[in-house]
C-alpha positions in Angstrom: 110.5 62.6 137.4 108.3 65.5 138.3 111.1 68.0 137.5 111.5 66.4 134.0 107.8 66.8 133.3 107.8 70.4 134.3 110.8 71.1 132.1 109.2 69.3 129.2 105.9 71.1 129.7 107.7 74.5 129.8 109.6 73.6 126.6 106.5 72.6 124.8 104.7 75.8 125.8 107.7 77.9 124.7 108.0 76.2 121.4 104.3 76.5 120.8 104.5 80.3 121.5 107.5 80.7 119.1 105.7 78.7 116.4 102.6 80.8 116.8 104.5 84.1 116.5 106.4 82.8 113.4 103.1 81.8 111.7 101.5 85.2 112.2 101.3 87.5 109.2 103.1 90.9 109.3 99.7 92.6 109.1 96.0 92.1 108.3 93.8 94.6 106.6 90.6 94.5 108.6 88.5 97.2 107.1 88.7 99.5 104.1 86.2 102.4 103.5 86.3 104.6 100.4 84.5 107.9 100.0 84.1 109.2 96.5 82.9 112.5 95.0 83.3 114.0 91.6 87.0 114.9 91.9 88.3 113.1 95.0 88.4 109.6 96.4 89.4 109.3 100.1 90.2 106.0 101.6 90.5 104.9 105.2 92.1 101.5 106.1 92.1 99.8 109.5 95.1 97.5 109.8 96.2 95.2 112.6 100.1 95.1 112.7 101.4 91.9 114.3 105.1 92.3 113.7 106.7 95.7 114.4 110.3 95.0 113.5 110.2 97.0 110.2 107.1 99.2 110.5 108.0 101.8 107.9 108.4 99.2 105.1 105.3 97.4 106.3 103.3 100.7 105.9 104.7 101.2 102.4 103.8 97.6 101.5 100.2 98.1 102.7 99.9 101.3 100.7 101.4 99.7 97.5 99.1 96.7 97.8 96.1 98.9 98.3 97.0 101.0 95.3 97.7 98.0 93.1 94.2 96.5 93.9 92.0 99.6 94.1 94.0 102.3 92.3 95.6 105.4 93.9 93.2 107.4 96.0 93.4 111.2 96.5 94.1 110.6 100.2 94.8 107.4 102.1 94.5 107.2 105.9 95.7 104.2 107.7 94.6 103.4 111.3 97.1 100.9 112.7 96.3 98.8 115.8 98.2 96.4 118.0 95.6 93.6 117.9 92.0 93.0 116.9 91.0 93.4 120.5 92.3 97.0 120.5 90.5 97.6 117.2 87.1 96.3 118.6 87.5 98.4 121.8 88.7 101.6 120.1 92.0 101.7 121.9 95.6 100.9 121.2 96.3 103.1 118.1 99.8 102.4 117.0 101.8 105.6 117.2 104.3 106.3 114.5 
């Protein structure tokens, strides 16, 4: 009986973890800062990437969404992070 309970508990935990991962978005834009002058508009975006399977297309999607909402800036800098914890503590920049 004890063995069945342990197997059931492990199964529930595993299924919960899989469900949590599936329900996460690909990315979340946490912060966007825009600096404007007479001829330029520079934008810096801080993004948490949760799913890394297709990072190049994800970065392009972030850029297209930003340009659709805010217009095309002169320069766009994206800081990508593994998690919000890494963003808060200033570590864990995603290397491309």
